Residue frames as qw, qx, qy, qz and C-alpha x, y, z in Angstrom:
[[0.166, -0.720, 0.666, 0.102, -12.01, -5.48, 6.35],
 [0.731, 0.018, 0.682, 0.014, -12.87, -9.10, 5.40],
 [0.672, 0.709, 0.212, -0.015, -13.46, -7.91, 1.82],
 [0.095, 0.903, -0.414, -0.063, -10.07, -6.19, 1.84],
 [0.470, -0.442, 0.763, 0.040, -8.27, -9.38, 2.88],
 [0.743, 0.352, 0.567, -0.039, -10.25, -11.38, 0.32],
 [0.522, 0.852, -0.001, -0.045, -9.34, -9.01, -2.48],
 [0.064, -0.811, 0.578, 0.063, -5.72, -8.81, -1.62],
 [0.605, -0.215, 0.767, 0.001, -5.37, -12.58, -1.34],
 [0.737, 0.508, 0.442, -0.059, -7.21, -13.22, -4.57],
 [0.362, 0.898, -0.232, -0.097, -4.85, -10.84, -6.38],
 [0.203, -0.683, 0.701, 0.029, -1.85, -12.94, -5.22],
 [0.578, -0.100, 0.809, -0.039, -2.98, -16.51, -5.98],
 [0.151, 0.141, -0.744, -0.636, -3.73, -18.49, -9.11],
 [0.263, -0.384, -0.873, -0.148, -6.67, -20.50, -7.79],
 [0.150, -0.261, 0.149, -0.942, -8.89, -17.54, -6.80],
 [0.692, -0.351, -0.362, -0.517, -11.97, -19.69, -6.04],
 [0.747, -0.199, -0.578, 0.262, -10.11, -21.53, -3.25],
 [0.157, 0.284, -0.355, 0.877, -9.53, -18.26, -1.28],
 [0.493, -0.642, -0.552, -0.200, -11.63, -18.13, 1.88],
 [0.120, 0.324, -0.439, 0.829, -11.61, -15.60, 4.75],
 [0.512, -0.585, -0.628, -0.039, -13.36, -16.29, 8.00],
 [0.010, 0.541, -0.268, 0.797, -13.80, -13.46, 10.50],
 [0.523, -0.469, -0.656, 0.278, -14.04, -13.99, 14.23],
 [0.021, -0.682, -0.021, -0.730, -15.36, -10.70, 15.61],
 [0.467, -0.410, -0.586, 0.520, -14.86, -9.53, 19.18],
 [0.131, -0.837, -0.341, 0.408, -15.55, -6.21, 20.87],
 [0.169, 0.922, -0.167, -0.305, -12.96, -4.02, 19.30],
 [0.143, -0.518, 0.780, 0.321, -10.78, -6.61, 17.67],
 [0.884, 0.320, 0.027, -0.339, -11.15, -9.17, 14.88],
 [0.437, -0.379, 0.765, 0.282, -9.26, -12.24, 13.81],
 [0.709, 0.533, -0.172, -0.429, -9.25, -13.05, 10.07],
 [0.670, -0.221, 0.695, 0.139, -8.43, -16.57, 9.08],
 [0.456, 0.636, -0.400, -0.477, -7.15, -16.79, 5.46],
 [0.742, -0.033, 0.666, 0.072, -7.31, -20.17, 3.71],
 [0.447, 0.638, -0.396, -0.486, -5.88, -20.72, 0.20],
 [0.960, 0.235, -0.143, -0.052, -5.10, -23.69, -1.98],
 [0.777, -0.491, 0.237, 0.313, -1.99, -25.52, -0.76],
 [0.704, 0.335, 0.281, 0.559, -0.37, -24.79, -4.10],
 [0.132, 0.802, 0.117, 0.571, -0.78, -21.02, -3.54],
 [0.656, -0.701, -0.197, 0.199, 0.35, -20.99, 0.08],
 [0.649, -0.178, 0.093, 0.734, 3.84, -19.90, -0.86],
 [0.195, 0.542, 0.314, 0.755, 2.52, -16.96, -2.90],
 [0.406, -0.821, -0.265, -0.302, 0.60, -15.66, 0.14],
 [0.716, -0.618, -0.026, 0.325, 3.43, -16.12, 2.57],
 [0.356, 0.904, -0.202, 0.120, 6.20, -14.94, 0.25],
 [0.724, 0.294, -0.424, 0.458, 9.89, -15.32, 0.56],
 [0.311, 0.077, -0.552, 0.770, 10.91, -15.04, 4.21],
 [0.129, -0.628, -0.702, 0.312, 7.27, -14.19, 5.10],
 [0.108, -0.177, 0.036, 0.978, 7.49, -10.70, 3.53],
 [0.279, -0.304, -0.555, -0.722, 4.15, -10.96, 1.65],
 [0.483, -0.545, -0.680, 0.084, 2.39, -12.23, 4.82],
 [0.363, -0.415, -0.318, 0.771, 3.86, -9.37, 6.78],
 [0.043, -0.045, -0.289, -0.955, 2.73, -6.83, 4.15],
 [0.381, -0.438, -0.680, -0.448, -0.78, -8.25, 4.29],
 [0.486, -0.558, -0.577, 0.345, -0.86, -7.98, 8.03],
 [0.256, -0.215, -0.088, 0.938, 0.49, -4.37, 7.86],
 [0.181, -0.218, -0.435, -0.855, -2.30, -3.33, 5.47],
 [0.503, -0.516, -0.672, -0.169, -4.97, -5.01, 7.55],
 [0.455, -0.453, -0.448, 0.622, -3.63, -3.42, 10.77],
 [0.089, -0.076, 0.079, 0.990, -3.58, 0.05, 9.16],
 [0.331, -0.350, -0.562, -0.672, -7.15, -0.37, 7.87],
 [0.544, -0.523, -0.650, 0.087, -8.33, -1.56, 11.32],
 [0.372, -0.335, -0.308, 0.809, -6.62, 1.27, 13.18],
 [0.034, -0.173, -0.317, -0.932, -8.22, 3.72, 10.80],
 [0.520, -0.461, -0.522, -0.495, -11.57, 2.44, 12.15],
 [0.363, -0.586, 0.424, -0.587, -10.37, 2.47, 15.74],
 [0.963, -0.161, 0.068, -0.204, -10.19, -1.32, 15.96],
 [0.264, -0.576, 0.767, 0.103, -7.56, -4.08, 16.07],
 [0.915, 0.282, -0.050, -0.284, -7.20, -6.89, 13.61],
 [0.422, -0.471, 0.760, 0.149, -5.06, -10.01, 13.33],
 [0.740, 0.426, -0.353, -0.381, -4.47, -12.15, 10.15],
 [0.611, -0.299, 0.733, -0.003, -3.92, -15.87, 10.51],
 [0.575, 0.442, -0.530, -0.440, -2.91, -17.79, 7.39],
 [0.794, -0.182, 0.526, -0.247, -4.05, -21.32, 7.74],
 [0.216, 0.431, -0.795, -0.368, -2.48, -24.29, 5.90]]
């Protein structure tokens, strides 16, 4: 799932090399921390947070498909 978040985020931003995803694994849940260049932060969050919400929805669906739980944190 880390690769999924990484791929989705890289498709949204201009500075693809600055995208970083750290995974904190627990028993049946994971926290993914997404870091992007400050200039691209608005692209990842989107107007009114709609893009961030969509990213979280896709990640949650992928995690549930595997019987897990996942949370996406976008760090600034």
